[in-house]
Structures are given as structure tokens and as C-alpha cells.
PDB file as gemmi writes it, atoms N, CA and C in Angstrom:
CRYST1    1.000    1.000    1.000  90.00  90.00  90.00 P 1                      
ATOM      1  N   MET A   1       0.914  -1.164   0.624  1.00  0.00           N  
ATOM      2  CA  MET A   1       0.080   0.027   0.015  1.00  0.00           C  
ATOM      3  C   MET A   1       0.900   1.179  -0.018  1.00  0.00           C  
ATOM      4  N   ASN A   2       0.372   2.135  -0.467  1.00  0.00           N  
ATOM      5  CA  ASN A   2       1.259   3.572  -0.710  1.00  0.00           C  
ATOM      6  C   ASN A   2       1.145   4.265   0.414  1.00  0.00           C  
ATOM      7  N   LYS A   3       2.316   4.727   1.226  1.00  0.00           N  
ATOM      8  CA  LYS A   3       1.868   5.485   2.268  1.00  0.00           C  
ATOM      9  C   LYS A   3       0.830   6.371   2.250  1.00  0.00           C  
ATOM     10  N   GLU A   4       0.681   7.225   1.707  1.00  0.00           N  
ATOM     11  CA  GLU A   4      -1.028   8.218   1.586  1.00  0.00           C  
ATOM     12  C   GLU A   4      -1.717   7.523   2.099  1.00  0.00           C  
ATOM     13  N   ASN A   5      -2.146   5.929   1.473  1.00  0.00           N  
ATOM     14  CA  ASN A   5      -3.628   5.073   1.856  1.00  0.00           C  
ATOM     15  C   ASN A   5      -3.339   4.504   3.330  1.00  0.00           C  
ATOM     16  N   ALA A   6      -1.956   4.085   3.490  1.00  0.00           N  
ATOM     17  CA  ALA A   6      -1.434   3.536   4.896  1.00  0.00           C  
ATOM     18  C   ALA A   6      -1.565   4.412   5.782  1.00  0.00           C  
ATOM     19  N   SER A   7      -1.005   5.575   5.223  1.00  0.00           N  
ATOM     20  CA  SER A   7      -1.470   6.685   6.434  1.00  0.00           C  
ATOM     21  C   SER A   7      -2.769   6.893   6.767  1.00  0.00           C  
ATOM     22  N   LYS A   8      -3.846   7.080   5.892  1.00  0.00           N  
ATOM     23  CA  LYS A   8      -5.293   7.020   6.194  1.00  0.00           C  
ATOM     24  C   LYS A   8      -6.148   6.030   6.712  1.00  0.00           C  
ATOM     25  N   LEU A   9      -5.426   4.694   6.412  1.00  0.00           N  
ATOM     26  CA  LEU A   9      -6.210   3.787   7.059  1.00  0.00           C  
ATOM     27  C   LEU A   9      -5.383   3.489   8.397  1.00  0.00           C  
ATOM     28  N   TRP A  10      -3.875   3.964   8.883  1.00  0.00           N  
ATOM     29  CA  TRP A  10      -3.727   3.286  10.061  1.00  0.00           C  
ATOM     30  C   TRP A  10      -4.688   4.605  11.014  1.00  0.00           C  
ATOM     31  N   LYS A  11      -4.980   6.078  10.209  1.00  0.00           N  
ATOM     32  CA  LYS A  11      -6.407   6.992  11.171  1.00  0.00           C  
ATOM     33  C   LYS A  11      -7.868   6.221  11.152  1.00  0.00           C  
ATOM     34  N   ARG A  12      -7.880   5.468   9.821  1.00  0.00           N  
ATOM     35  CA  ARG A  12      -9.400   4.740  10.669  1.00  0.00           C  
ATOM     36  C   ARG A  12      -9.278   3.755  11.713  1.00  0.00           C  
ATOM     37  N   ILE A  13      -8.064   3.008  11.422  1.00  0.00           N  
ATOM     38  CA  ILE A  13      -7.685   2.313  12.545  1.00  0.00           C  
ATOM     39  C   ILE A  13      -8.157   2.704  13.941  1.00  0.00           C  
ATOM     40  N   GLN A  14      -7.631   3.620  14.238  1.00  0.00           N  
ATOM     41  CA  GLN A  14      -7.263   4.290  15.241  1.00  0.00           C  
ATOM     42  C   GLN A  14      -8.601   4.817  15.918  1.00  0.00           C  
ATOM     43  N   GLN A  15      -9.655   5.335  14.562  1.00  0.00           N  
ATOM     44  CA  GLN A  15     -10.811   6.019  15.127  1.00  0.00           C  
ATOM     45  C   GLN A  15     -11.741   4.988  15.522  1.00  0.00           C  
ATOM     46  N   ALA A  16     -11.842   3.962  14.622  1.00  0.00           N  
ATOM     47  CA  ALA A  16     -12.470   2.681  15.289  1.00  0.00           C  
ATOM     48  C   ALA A  16     -12.144   2.160  16.507  1.00  0.00           C  
ATOM     49  N   GLY A  17     -10.730   2.384  17.067  1.00  0.00           N  
ATOM     50  CA  GLY A  17     -10.377   1.956  18.414  1.00  0.00           C  
ATOM     51  C   GLY A  17     -10.723   2.581  19.152  1.00  0.00           C  
ATOM     52  N   ASP A  18     -11.033   3.871  18.928  1.00  0.00           N  
ATOM     53  CA  ASP A  18     -11.779   5.288  19.622  1.00  0.00           C  
ATOM     54  C   ASP A  18     -13.389   4.629  19.689  1.00  0.00           C  
ATOM     55  N   GLU A  19     -14.260   4.553  18.529  1.00  0.00           N  
ATOM     56  CA  GLU A  19     -15.415   4.128  18.315  1.00  0.00           C  
ATOM     57  C   GLU A  19     -15.764   2.595  19.466  1.00  0.00           C  
ATOM     58  N   LEU A  20     -14.992   1.471  19.641  1.00  0.00           N  
ATOM     59  CA  LEU A  20     -15.200   0.197  20.141  1.00  0.00           C  
ATOM     60  C   LEU A  20     -14.368   0.761  21.353  1.00  0.00           C  
ATOM     61  N   GLN A  21     -13.943   1.405  22.365  1.00  0.00           N  
ATOM     62  CA  GLN A  21     -13.670   1.559  23.609  1.00  0.00           C  
ATOM     63  C   GLN A  21     -15.044   1.617  24.539  1.00  0.00           C  
ATOM     64  N   GLY A  22     -14.343  -0.107  25.424  1.00  0.00           N  
ATOM     65  CA  GLY A  22     -15.112  -0.246  26.311  1.00  0.00           C  
ATOM     66  C   GLY A  22     -16.522  -0.975  25.507  1.00  0.00           C  
ATOM     67  N   LYS A  23     -16.730  -1.193  24.170  1.00  0.00           N  
ATOM     68  CA  LYS A  23     -17.744  -2.226  23.649  1.00  0.00           C  
ATOM     69  C   LYS A  23     -17.520  -3.656  23.676  1.00  0.00           C  
ATOM     70  N   LEU A  24     -16.013  -4.038  23.645  1.00  0.00           N  
ATOM     71  CA  LEU A  24     -15.665  -5.142  23.563  1.00  0.00           C  
ATOM     72  C   LEU A  24     -15.968  -6.189  24.119  1.00  0.00           C  
ATOM     73  N   PRO A  25     -16.685  -6.995  24.062  1.00  0.00           N  
ATOM     74  CA  PRO A  25     -16.953  -8.272  25.248  1.00  0.00           C  
ATOM     75  C   PRO A  25     -15.848  -8.714  25.996  1.00  0.00           C  
ATOM     76  N   ASP A  26     -15.802  -8.552  27.373  1.00  0.00           N  
ATOM     77  CA  ASP A  26     -15.204  -9.423  28.194  1.00  0.00           C  
ATOM     78  C   ASP A  26     -13.763 -10.487  27.874  1.00  0.00           C  
ATOM     79  N   HIS A  27     -12.490 -11.141  28.100  1.00  0.00           N  
ATOM     80  CA  HIS A  27     -12.121 -11.985  27.575  1.00  0.00           C  
ATOM     81  C   HIS A  27     -10.884 -12.459  28.607  1.00  0.00           C  
ATOM     82  N   PRO A  28     -11.168 -13.766  29.143  1.00  0.00           N  
ATOM     83  CA  PRO A  28     -10.353 -14.073  29.928  1.00  0.00           C  
ATOM     84  C   PRO A  28      -9.106 -13.870  29.764  1.00  0.00           C  
ATOM     85  N   ASN A  29      -8.462 -13.699  29.048  1.00  0.00           N  
ATOM     86  CA  ASN A  29      -7.178 -13.223  28.371  1.00  0.00           C  
ATOM     87  C   ASN A  29      -6.737 -12.023  28.711  1.00  0.00           C  
ATOM     88  N   HIS A  30      -7.466 -11.537  28.958  1.00  0.00           N  
ATOM     89  CA  HIS A  30      -7.494  -9.793  29.148  1.00  0.00           C  
ATOM     90  C   HIS A  30      -8.273  -9.208  30.174  1.00  0.00           C  
ATOM     91  N   PRO A  31      -7.921  -9.750  31.361  1.00  0.00           N  
ATOM     92  CA  PRO A  31      -8.308  -9.442  32.639  1.00  0.00           C  
ATOM     93  C   PRO A  31      -8.759  -7.759  33.150  1.00  0.00           C  
ATOM     94  N   LYS A  32      -7.636  -7.219  32.373  1.00  0.00           N  
ATOM     95  CA  LYS A  32      -7.785  -5.492  32.462  1.00  0.00           C  
ATOM     96  C   LYS A  32      -8.670  -5.179  31.219  1.00  0.00           C  
ATOM     97  N   GLY A  33      -9.075  -5.861  30.828  1.00  0.00           N  
ATOM     98  CA  GLY A  33      -9.837  -5.156  29.404  1.00  0.00           C  
ATOM     99  C   GLY A  33      -9.342  -5.366  28.272  1.00  0.00           C  
ATOM    100  N   ARG A  34      -9.874  -5.127  26.804  1.00  0.00           N  
ATOM    101  CA  ARG A  34      -9.373  -5.588  25.642  1.00  0.00           C  
ATOM    102  C   ARG A  34      -8.630  -4.005  25.016  1.00  0.00           C  
ATOM    103  N   ASN A  35      -7.643  -4.341  24.094  1.00  0.00           N  
ATOM    104  CA  ASN A  35      -7.424  -3.155  23.349  1.00  0.00           C  
ATOM    105  C   ASN A  35      -8.272  -2.562  22.217  1.00  0.00           C  
ATOM    106  N   PRO A  36      -8.886  -1.694  21.938  1.00  0.00           N  
ATOM    107  CA  PRO A  36      -9.473  -1.854  20.824  1.00  0.00           C  
ATOM    108  C   PRO A  36      -8.978  -1.420  19.482  1.00  0.00           C  
ATOM    109  N   TYR A  37      -7.674  -1.378  19.714  1.00  0.00           N  
ATOM    110  CA  TYR A  37      -7.088  -0.564  18.813  1.00  0.00           C  
ATOM    111  C   TYR A  37      -6.321  -1.860  18.539  1.00  0.00           C  
ATOM    112  N   ALA A  38      -5.698  -3.064  19.324  1.00  0.00           N  
ATOM    113  CA  ALA A  38      -5.108  -3.817  18.629  1.00  0.00           C  
ATOM    114  C   ALA A  38      -5.946  -4.830  18.170  1.00  0.00           C  
ATOM    115  N   HIS A  39      -7.028  -5.057  18.498  1.00  0.00           N  
ATOM    116  CA  HIS A  39      -8.167  -5.795  18.354  1.00  0.00           C  
ATOM    117  C   HIS A  39      -8.434  -5.200  16.491  1.00  0.00           C  
ATOM    118  N   VAL A  40      -8.770  -4.096  16.421  1.00  0.00           N  
ATOM    119  CA  VAL A  40      -9.139  -4.283  14.750  1.00  0.00           C  
ATOM    120  C   VAL A  40      -7.690  -4.028  14.152  1.00  0.00           C  
ATOM    121  N   ALA A  41      -6.943  -3.964  14.309  1.00  0.00           N  
ATOM    122  CA  ALA A  41      -5.445  -4.445  13.416  1.00  0.00           C  
ATOM    123  C   ALA A  41      -5.548  -5.986  13.292  1.00  0.00           C  
ATOM    124  N   LEU A  42      -5.446  -6.370  14.570  1.00  0.00           N  
ATOM    125  CA  LEU A  42      -5.310  -7.622  14.333  1.00  0.00           C  
ATOM    126  C   LEU A  42      -6.520  -8.165  13.763  1.00  0.00           C  
ATOM    127  N   CYS A  43      -7.436  -7.943  13.902  1.00  0.00           N  
ATOM    128  CA  CYS A  43      -8.494  -8.523  12.634  1.00  0.00           C  
ATOM    129  C   CYS A  43      -8.677  -7.853  11.593  1.00  0.00           C  
ATOM    130  N   VAL A  44      -7.856  -6.942  10.708  1.00  0.00           N  
ATOM    131  CA  VAL A  44      -7.666  -7.369   9.548  1.00  0.00           C  
ATOM    132  C   VAL A  44      -6.313  -7.535   9.330  1.00  0.00           C  
ATOM    133  N   LYS A  45      -5.427  -7.900  10.130  1.00  0.00           N  
ATOM    134  CA  LYS A  45      -4.359  -8.717   9.616  1.00  0.00           C  
ATOM    135  C   LYS A  45      -4.517  -9.951   8.986  1.00  0.00           C  
ATOM    136  N   ASN A  46      -5.775 -10.801  10.180  1.00  0.00           N  
ATOM    137  CA  ASN A  46      -6.302 -12.177   9.984  1.00  0.00           C  
ATOM    138  C   ASN A  46      -7.365 -11.970   8.736  1.00  0.00           C  
ATOM    139  N   LYS A  47      -8.195 -11.033   8.390  1.00  0.00           N  
ATOM    140  CA  LYS A  47      -9.008 -11.195   7.206  1.00  0.00           C  
ATOM    141  C   LYS A  47      -8.177 -11.219   6.285  1.00  0.00           C  
ATOM    142  N   PHE A  48      -7.296  -9.903   6.036  1.00  0.00           N  
ATOM    143  CA  PHE A  48      -6.415 -10.024   4.880  1.00  0.00           C  
ATOM    144  C   PHE A  48      -5.251 -10.689   4.360  1.00  0.00           C  
ATOM    145  N   LYS A  49      -4.528 -10.947   5.672  1.00  0.00           N  
ATOM    146  CA  LYS A  49      -3.447 -12.456   5.879  1.00  0.00           C  
ATOM    147  C   LYS A  49      -1.956 -11.189   5.361  1.00  0.00           C  
ATOM    148  N   LEU A  50      -2.633  -9.735   5.416  1.00  0.00           N  
ATOM    149  CA  LEU A  50      -1.491  -8.975   5.647  1.00  0.00           C  
ATOM    150  C   LEU A  50      -1.499  -7.866   6.712  1.00  0.00           C  
ATOM    151  N   SER A  51      -0.334  -7.495   7.050  1.00  0.00           N  
ATOM    152  CA  SER A  51      -0.072  -6.167   8.362  1.00  0.00           C  
ATOM    153  C   SER A  51      -1.840  -4.984   6.927  1.00  0.00           C  
ATOM    154  N   TYR A  52      -1.737  -4.138   7.600  1.00  0.00           N  
ATOM    155  CA  TYR A  52      -2.555  -3.160   6.880  1.00  0.00           C  
ATOM    156  C   TYR A  52      -1.644  -2.199   6.167  1.00  0.00           C  
ATOM    157  N   LYS A  53      -0.165  -2.073   6.481  1.00  0.00           N  
ATOM    158  CA  LYS A  53       0.725  -1.360   5.539  1.00  0.00           C  
ATOM    159  C   LYS A  53       1.298  -2.224   3.666  1.00  0.00           C  
ATOM    160  N   ASP A  54       0.663  -3.596   4.183  1.00  0.00           N  
ATOM    161  CA  ASP A  54       1.224  -4.531   3.066  1.00  0.00           C  
ATOM    162  C   ASP A  54      -0.100  -4.865   2.035  1.00  0.00           C  
ATOM    163  N   ILE A  55      -1.382  -4.634   2.586  1.00  0.00           N  
ATOM    164  CA  ILE A  55      -2.406  -4.953   1.376  1.00  0.00           C  
ATOM    165  C   ILE A  55      -2.566  -4.048   0.608  1.00  0.00           C  
ATOM    166  N   PRO A  56      -2.824  -4.970  -0.525  1.00  0.00           N  
ATOM    167  CA  PRO A  56      -2.456  -4.088  -1.700  1.00  0.00           C  
ATOM    168  C   PRO A  56      -3.176  -2.546  -1.742  1.00  0.00           C  
ATOM    169  N   ASP A  57      -3.221  -1.533  -2.518  1.00  0.00           N  
ATOM    170  CA  ASP A  57      -4.168  -0.311  -2.786  1.00  0.00           C  
ATOM    171  C   ASP A  57      -5.319  -1.085  -3.281  1.00  0.00           C  
ATOM    172  N   THR A  58      -5.490  -1.703  -4.225  1.00  0.00           N  
ATOM    173  CA  THR A  58      -6.371  -2.207  -4.987  1.00  0.00           C  
ATOM    174  C   THR A  58      -7.921  -2.625  -3.502  1.00  0.00           C  
ATOM    175  N   LEU A  59      -7.015  -2.905  -2.830  1.00  0.00           N  
ATOM    176  CA  LEU A  59      -8.288  -3.865  -1.210  1.00  0.00           C  
ATOM    177  C   LEU A  59      -8.563  -2.522  -0.301  1.00  0.00           C  
ATOM    178  N   TYR A  60      -7.734  -1.026  -0.722  1.00  0.00           N  
ATOM    179  CA  TYR A  60      -8.083  -0.288   0.274  1.00  0.00           C  
ATOM    180  C   TYR A  60      -9.811  -0.010   0.577  1.00  0.00           C  
ATOM    181  N   ASP A  61     -10.608  -0.186   0.003  1.00  0.00           N  
ATOM    182  CA  ASP A  61     -12.035   0.136  -0.005  1.00  0.00           C  
ATOM    183  C   ASP A  61     -12.530  -0.882   0.919  1.00  0.00           C  
ATOM    184  N   ASP A  62     -12.101  -1.968   0.788  1.00  0.00           N  
ATOM    185  CA  ASP A  62     -12.127  -3.152   1.346  1.00  0.00           C  
ATOM    186  C   ASP A  62     -11.961  -3.446   2.818  1.00  0.00           C  
ATOM    187  N   VAL A  63     -10.612  -2.820   2.931  1.00  0.00           N  
ATOM    188  CA  VAL A  63     -10.528  -2.907   4.094  1.00  0.00           C  
ATOM    189  C   VAL A  63     -11.234  -1.528   5.270  1.00  0.00           C  
ATOM    190  N   LEU A  64     -11.029  -0.624   4.699  1.00  0.00           N  
ATOM    191  CA  LEU A  64     -12.541   0.589   4.964  1.00  0.00           C  
ATOM    192  C   LEU A  64     -13.585   0.020   5.285  1.00  0.00           C  
ATOM    193  N   LYS A  65     -14.349  -1.411   4.564  1.00  0.00           N  
ATOM    194  CA  LYS A  65     -15.365  -1.434   4.526  1.00  0.00           C  
ATOM    195  C   LYS A  65     -15.542  -2.563   5.918  1.00  0.00           C  
ATOM    196  N   TYR A  66     -14.480  -3.207   6.028  1.00  0.00           N  
ATOM    197  CA  TYR A  66     -14.305  -4.315   6.901  1.00  0.00           C  
ATOM    198  C   TYR A  66     -14.330  -3.497   8.488  1.00  0.00           C  
ATOM    199  N   ILE A  67     -13.273  -2.764   8.508  1.00  0.00           N  
ATOM    200  CA  ILE A  67     -13.919  -1.997   9.572  1.00  0.00           C  
ATOM    201  C   ILE A  67     -14.478  -1.378  10.116  1.00  0.00           C  
ATOM    202  N   ASP A  68     -15.374  -0.766   8.817  1.00  0.00           N  
ATOM    203  CA  ASP A  68     -16.837  -0.204   9.730  1.00  0.00           C  
ATOM    204  C   ASP A  68     -17.581  -1.357  10.268  1.00  0.00           C  
ATOM    205  N   GLU A  69     -17.386  -3.013   9.521  1.00  0.00           N  
ATOM    206  CA  GLU A  69     -18.213  -3.762  10.030  1.00  0.00           C  
ATOM    207  C   GLU A  69     -18.254  -4.303  11.343  1.00  0.00           C  
ATOM    208  N   LEU A  70     -16.394  -4.047  11.860  1.00  0.00           N  
ATOM    209  CA  LEU A  70     -16.079  -3.950  13.298  1.00  0.00           C  
ATOM    210  C   LEU A  70     -16.756  -3.448  13.973  1.00  0.00           C  
ATOM    211  N   VAL A  71     -16.655  -2.135  13.670  1.00  0.00           N  
ATOM    212  CA  VAL A  71     -17.128  -1.301  14.720  1.00  0.00           C  
ATOM    213  C   VAL A  71     -18.754  -1.355  14.394  1.00  0.00           C  
ATOM    214  N   ALA A  72     -19.561  -1.717  13.433  1.00  0.00           N  
ATOM    215  CA  ALA A  72     -21.191  -1.875  13.709  1.00  0.00           C  
ATOM    216  C   ALA A  72     -21.205  -3.403  14.631  1.00  0.00           C  
ATOM    217  N   ASN A  73     -20.284  -3.504  14.513  1.00  0.00           N  
ATOM    218  CA  ASN A  73     -20.299  -5.795  15.139  1.00  0.00           C  
ATOM    219  C   ASN A  73     -19.438  -5.826  15.924  1.00  0.00           C  
ATOM    220  N   PRO A  74     -19.128  -5.229  17.517  1.00  0.00           N  
ATOM    221  CA  PRO A  74     -17.432  -5.280  17.732  1.00  0.00           C  
ATOM    222  C   PRO A  74     -18.202  -6.916  18.372  1.00  0.00           C  
ATOM    223  N   GLU A  75     -17.039  -7.892  18.665  1.00  0.00           N  
ATOM    224  CA  GLU A  75     -16.941  -8.832  18.522  1.00  0.00           C  
ATOM    225  C   GLU A  75     -16.243  -9.293  20.350  1.00  0.00           C  
TER     226      GLU A  75                                                      
END                                                                             
């Protein structure tokens, strides 16, 4: 992904983390609460099999849609 798109994507990941603050369900591996920023980044990596910086520019809109889905449906 080019630097501009990677930067925009990182900003959206941070916004999504802000929106998910306190909304993720409890998990026994995270007794002090879950990190929503790490959650979004990890979900993107698991879905697209690449770090957000390494995803092709052609999938930029797909990644944004996926992040919106994560915010709408906290897991």
C-alpha cells in the first residue's frame, strides 16, 4: 500500500479503536480489558492475511468497509 493510503488506513484504525472503547466483550485472556486498537489491527491482519501496510492499494476500500463492519458489530 502506498504511504498516503497506509496513513489514512492507520487513522481509520485509530478512529475505530476510539469507537470500540469499552464495547468489546470481556475475555479471560484480558482481565484488565481488551485493547480495541490492537483488536482492529489484528482483525484486519487476520482477514486480509497481511499487515495493513502490506495490503494492496486495490483492496483499500474493502479494508475500510471491513473496519466499519467491526465497529458496527463488536465481537
